[in-house]
C-alpha positions as CSV (number, residue, x, y, z in Angstrom):
1,M,100.4,183.5,-82.8
2,V,99.1,181.5,-79.7
3,A,98.8,177.7,-79.8
4,K,96.8,175.6,-77.8
5,I,97.1,172.4,-77.6
6,T,95.0,169.3,-76.1
7,S,94.9,165.4,-75.7
8,G,92.1,163.1,-75.4
9,A,90.9,159.8,-76.0
10,S,88.5,160.4,-78.3
11,V,88.7,161.1,-82.2
12,Y,84.9,161.3,-82.2
13,G,84.5,164.2,-79.9
14,A,87.4,166.3,-81.3
15,L,85.8,166.3,-85.0
16,Y,82.3,166.3,-83.5
17,Y,83.0,169.9,-82.3
18,N,84.5,171.4,-85.1
19,Q,81.7,169.5,-87.3
20,E,79.0,171.4,-85.4
21,K,80.9,174.7,-85.8
22,V,80.7,173.8,-89.7
23,D,77.5,173.1,-89.7
24,K,76.5,176.1,-88.1
25,Q,78.3,178.0,-90.6
26,Q,81.2,178.9,-88.4
27,A,84.0,177.4,-89.7
28,R,85.2,175.1,-92.7
29,P,87.5,172.5,-93.4
30,L,90.7,173.7,-95.5
31,A,92.9,170.9,-95.4
32,G,93.9,167.5,-94.9
33,N,97.0,165.3,-95.0
34,R,96.2,161.5,-95.3
35,I,92.8,161.9,-95.2
36,M,90.3,160.1,-97.2
37,K,88.6,162.4,-99.8
38,P,85.3,162.0,-101.1
39,A,84.1,163.0,-104.6
40,D,83.1,166.3,-103.7
41,G,86.8,167.3,-101.7
42,H,84.9,167.6,-98.7
43,P,85.4,164.6,-95.6
44,T,83.1,163.8,-93.5
45,I,83.9,163.0,-90.3
46,Q,83.5,159.4,-90.9
47,H,85.8,159.9,-93.4
48,C,88.5,161.3,-90.6
49,I,87.7,158.3,-88.8
50,R,88.8,155.5,-91.5
51,S,91.5,157.8,-91.7
52,F,92.5,157.5,-88.1
53,E,91.7,153.5,-87.5
54,P,94.4,152.3,-88.9
55,Y,96.7,154.2,-86.2
56,L,94.9,153.9,-83.3
57,A,94.5,150.0,-83.9
58,A,98.5,150.0,-84.3
59,N,99.0,151.0,-80.6
60,R,95.8,150.3,-77.8
61,R,98.2,151.5,-75.3
62,T,98.0,154.9,-75.4
63,A,95.2,156.4,-72.9
64,K,95.3,159.7,-74.8
65,P,96.1,159.2,-78.6
66,V,94.3,162.6,-80.1
67,I,96.1,165.7,-80.2
68,H,93.7,168.9,-81.0
69,I,95.2,172.2,-82.1
70,S,94.4,175.7,-82.2
71,L,96.4,178.3,-84.1
72,N,95.4,181.7,-82.8
73,P,97.0,184.5,-84.7
74,H,96.6,187.9,-83.7
75,P,93.5,189.5,-84.2
76,D,94.8,192.8,-86.3
77,D,96.5,189.5,-89.1
78,V,94.6,189.5,-92.0
79,L,95.1,185.9,-93.7
80,T,94.1,184.4,-96.8
81,D,92.8,180.5,-96.5
82,E,96.1,179.5,-98.3
83,Q,98.0,181.2,-95.7
84,L,96.3,179.7,-93.1
85,T,96.8,176.5,-94.3
86,A,100.7,176.9,-94.8
87,I,100.9,178.2,-91.7
88,G,98.9,175.0,-90.4
89,Q,100.8,172.6,-92.4
90,E,104.5,174.3,-91.4
91,Y,103.7,173.9,-87.4
92,M,102.6,170.4,-88.3
93,E,105.6,169.3,-90.1
94,K,107.7,171.3,-87.6
95,M,106.4,169.4,-84.5
96,G,106.9,166.2,-86.0
97,Y,103.4,165.5,-87.4
98,G,104.1,166.0,-90.9
99,N,103.7,162.5,-91.6
100,Q,100.3,162.0,-89.5
101,P,97.0,162.7,-90.8
102,Y,95.2,165.5,-89.7
103,I,92.6,167.9,-91.1
104,I,93.0,171.5,-90.8
105,Y,89.9,173.7,-90.1
106,R,89.2,177.4,-90.4
107,H,87.0,179.1,-87.1
108,E,85.4,182.2,-87.2
109,D,83.2,181.9,-84.4
110,I,85.4,184.1,-81.9
111,G,85.8,187.4,-84.0
112,R,88.9,186.7,-85.4
113,P,89.9,183.7,-88.1
114,H,91.9,180.7,-86.6
115,I,92.6,177.2,-87.0
116,H,92.3,173.8,-85.3
117,I,94.1,170.7,-86.6
118,V,92.5,167.3,-85.6
119,S,95.5,164.1,-85.3
120,L,96.9,161.3,-83.7
121,R,100.0,160.8,-81.4
122,I,100.7,157.9,-82.7
123,D,102.2,156.7,-85.9
124,E,101.5,154.0,-88.2
125,Q,104.2,151.9,-87.2
126,G,102.4,152.4,-83.2
127,K,105.0,154.3,-81.6
128,K,103.9,157.4,-79.7
129,I,105.4,160.6,-81.4
130,K,107.2,162.5,-78.7
131,D,105.8,165.2,-76.5
132,Y,109.2,166.1,-74.8
133,K,108.9,170.1,-73.8
134,E,106.1,170.4,-76.3
135,W,104.6,173.6,-75.1
136,Q,108.3,175.1,-75.3
137,R,109.2,173.6,-78.8
138,S,105.4,175.0,-79.7
139,T,106.1,178.1,-78.8
140,A,109.3,178.5,-80.5
141,V,107.8,177.5,-83.7
142,C,104.9,180.2,-83.5
143,R,108.0,182.4,-83.1
144,E,109.0,181.6,-86.2
145,L,105.9,181.2,-88.0
146,E,105.6,185.0,-87.4
147,R,108.6,186.0,-88.4
148,K,108.2,184.1,-91.5
149,Y,104.7,185.2,-92.3
150,H,104.9,188.8,-91.3
151,L,102.5,188.4,-88.3
152,L,101.9,190.6,-85.7
153,P,103.5,189.2,-81.9
154,A,101.7,188.0,-80.1
155,E,103.4,187.5,-76.7
156,K,100.5,189.4,-74.7
157,M,97.9,187.6,-76.4
158,E,99.9,184.4,-75.2
159,R,99.9,185.3,-71.5
160,R,96.6,185.5,-71.6
161,E,95.2,182.6,-73.6
162,S,97.7,179.9,-73.7
163,L,98.2,178.1,-70.5
164,P,97.8,174.3,-71.4
165,L,93.9,173.2,-70.5
166,T,94.7,169.4,-68.5
167,A,91.7,166.6,-69.1
168,V,90.3,165.1,-66.4
169,D,91.3,161.7,-65.1
170,Y,88.9,160.3,-63.1
171,R,91.6,158.4,-61.8
172,K,93.6,160.2,-59.9
173,G,90.8,161.7,-57.6
174,D,89.9,165.2,-56.4
175,I,87.5,165.2,-59.0
176,K,86.1,168.6,-57.8
177,H,89.1,170.1,-58.5
178,Q,89.9,168.7,-62.0
179,I,86.3,169.6,-63.4
180,A,87.2,173.5,-61.9
181,N,90.5,173.6,-63.6
182,V,88.5,172.8,-67.1
183,V,85.5,174.6,-66.8
184,K,86.2,177.9,-65.6
185,P,89.0,178.5,-68.5
186,V,86.2,177.0,-71.0
187,M,83.8,179.5,-69.8
188,Q,86.0,182.3,-70.0
189,G,88.3,181.7,-73.1
190,Y,85.5,179.9,-75.7
191,K,82.4,181.3,-77.4
192,F,79.1,178.7,-77.4
193,Q,75.5,179.4,-78.1
194,S,74.3,176.3,-76.7
195,V,74.1,173.6,-73.9
196,K,74.8,171.2,-76.8
197,E,78.0,173.5,-77.6
198,F,79.3,173.3,-74.3
199,K,79.1,170.2,-73.7
200,A,80.7,169.3,-77.4
201,L,83.5,171.5,-76.2
202,L,83.8,170.1,-72.4
203,G,83.8,166.2,-73.9
204,L,87.3,167.1,-75.0
205,F,88.4,167.4,-71.5
206,H,86.7,164.3,-70.1
207,V,84.0,166.7,-68.8
208,T,80.1,166.7,-69.3
209,V,77.4,169.0,-68.2
210,E,73.8,168.7,-67.9
211,E,71.1,170.7,-67.1
212,A,69.2,170.5,-63.8
213,H,65.5,171.6,-63.1
214,K,63.0,171.0,-60.3
215,T,60.1,172.8,-59.0
216,I,59.4,173.8,-55.1
217,K,56.3,175.6,-53.8
218,G,55.8,176.6,-57.4
219,K,58.7,177.8,-58.2
220,T,61.4,176.7,-60.8
221,Y,64.8,176.5,-60.0
222,H,67.4,175.9,-62.6
223,G,71.0,174.9,-62.0
224,L,74.1,172.9,-64.1
225,V,75.4,169.5,-62.4
226,Y,79.1,168.8,-63.9
227,A,80.7,165.1,-64.1
228,A,83.8,163.4,-65.0
229,T,83.6,161.1,-68.3
230,D,86.0,158.1,-69.0
231,E,87.8,157.1,-72.0
232,K,84.6,156.2,-74.2
233,G,82.9,159.3,-73.3
234,E,80.5,157.7,-70.5
235,R,80.0,159.8,-67.2
236,T,81.7,158.4,-64.2
237,G,82.3,159.2,-60.7
238,V,79.4,161.4,-58.7
239,A,77.9,164.3,-60.2
240,I,79.0,167.6,-59.2
241,K,76.7,171.1,-58.7
242,S,77.6,174.0,-60.0
243,S,77.5,175.6,-57.1
244,K,79.8,174.0,-55.4
245,L,82.5,175.3,-58.1
246,G,81.5,178.9,-58.2
247,K,78.8,181.0,-59.4
248,S,80.9,181.7,-62.9
249,V,80.0,178.4,-64.0
250,G,76.4,178.3,-63.0
251,Y,73.1,178.4,-64.7
252,E,73.2,182.3,-64.9
253,A,76.4,182.6,-66.0
254,L,75.9,180.3,-69.0
255,Q,72.8,181.8,-70.4
256,K,74.8,185.5,-70.0
257,K,77.8,183.5,-72.0
258,F,75.1,182.1,-74.9
259,V,73.8,185.7,-75.3
260,K,77.4,187.2,-75.6
261,S,78.5,184.9,-77.7
262,K,76.3,185.9,-80.5
263,Q,77.5,189.7,-80.4
């Protein structure tokens, strides 16, 4: 099993990414911890945000208080909702997030079931949860859960998929390089079927994208421009044309990605 961990500033962005999958019937919520539950038992983005708000209010200093985790079993593992829920809960407990508010989603948008978990790095006292050697601890927990639930080992898949993506920080400069280090892996490792989905996914890493169209001498040209965003999700700095990053993240490559993602 492979774990991918990302940090961000926007709770809404992380929840919106998952809700879009739910709306497309490509995902569904499995369970929540310390999350408000409506009468129908299916918490919305608003329920989650209201559950997170007291924790966020206790600490305004942490720049990236949101943690978004995906747990990816081997494609040949066949797991029920109950098993995926138990795996997600045990992972959170062992990583130090057992008392945190979080919601677990089952995704089926990439041809194999996996789960996404949205939570906070700040506890109810306003203290930041320790993330020292987080990647190493996460790997150890995944190996432990593989043994407990008799999952197929995922070392090869992990080498290919688990390199952590770092959200863009516009204050650190070298924006072009930072954006490329997000956009290229996202294009290779995720599935999405529209610019809206692609944009929502990039938003988790403080990147936005816009289509650009212009007509010269009767011929229409299509392109993409990428830019960094701040903690509020607002575009900041100079936009970068996709041609500056390479054809693999350009307009034509994106259109081909949409088609491939639907297969």
